[in-house]
C-alpha positions as CSV (number, residue, x, y, z in Angstrom):
1,M,0.0,0.0,0.0
2,N,1.5,3.3,-1.0
3,S,1.0,6.6,0.9
4,K,-1.5,7.9,-1.6
5,S,-3.9,5.0,-1.1
6,R,-3.8,5.1,2.8
7,K,-6.8,6.6,4.6
8,R,-5.8,9.4,6.9
9,R,-6.8,8.7,10.5
10,N,-7.7,11.4,13.0
11,V,-6.9,10.2,16.5
12,P,-7.2,12.8,19.3
13,V,-5.9,11.4,22.5
14,L,-7.9,12.4,25.6
15,S,-6.9,12.0,29.3
16,G,-10.4,12.2,30.8
17,G,-9.9,15.5,32.4
18,K,-11.6,18.8,31.9
19,D,-9.1,20.0,29.4
20,S,-9.6,16.9,27.3
21,A,-13.4,17.4,27.5
22,A,-13.0,21.0,26.3
23,L,-10.8,19.8,23.4
24,A,-13.4,17.2,22.4
25,V,-16.1,19.8,22.4
26,Y,-13.9,22.3,20.5
27,L,-13.1,19.8,17.9
28,T,-16.7,18.8,17.5
29,R,-18.1,22.3,17.3
30,E,-15.3,24.6,15.9
31,K,-12.9,22.4,14.0
32,P,-14.7,19.2,13.0
33,I,-12.4,16.5,11.7
34,P,-13.6,13.6,9.6
35,D,-14.2,10.3,11.4
36,P,-12.4,11.0,14.7
37,E,-11.2,8.0,16.7
38,Y,-11.0,9.3,20.2
39,V,-8.5,7.4,22.4
40,F,-8.2,7.2,26.2
41,P,-4.9,5.6,27.3
42,D,-5.8,4.0,30.6
43,T,-2.5,3.9,32.6
44,G,-4.1,2.5,35.7
45,H,-3.3,5.7,37.7
46,E,-6.5,7.7,36.8
47,L,-8.9,9.0,39.4
48,P,-12.0,6.7,39.9
49,E,-14.2,9.4,38.2
50,T,-12.6,8.7,34.8
51,S,-13.4,5.0,34.6
């Protein structure tokens, strides 16, 4: 597969905090990106509220 035939993936990484929530809202409302694949990397050290 060459670079011209690859589908571009949009993968915003979110931490689960208020800034990540604001980023998700901003991207949805102000700068929509096609087919976002939001990712939450669970490190095991998050506050209970994020799970």
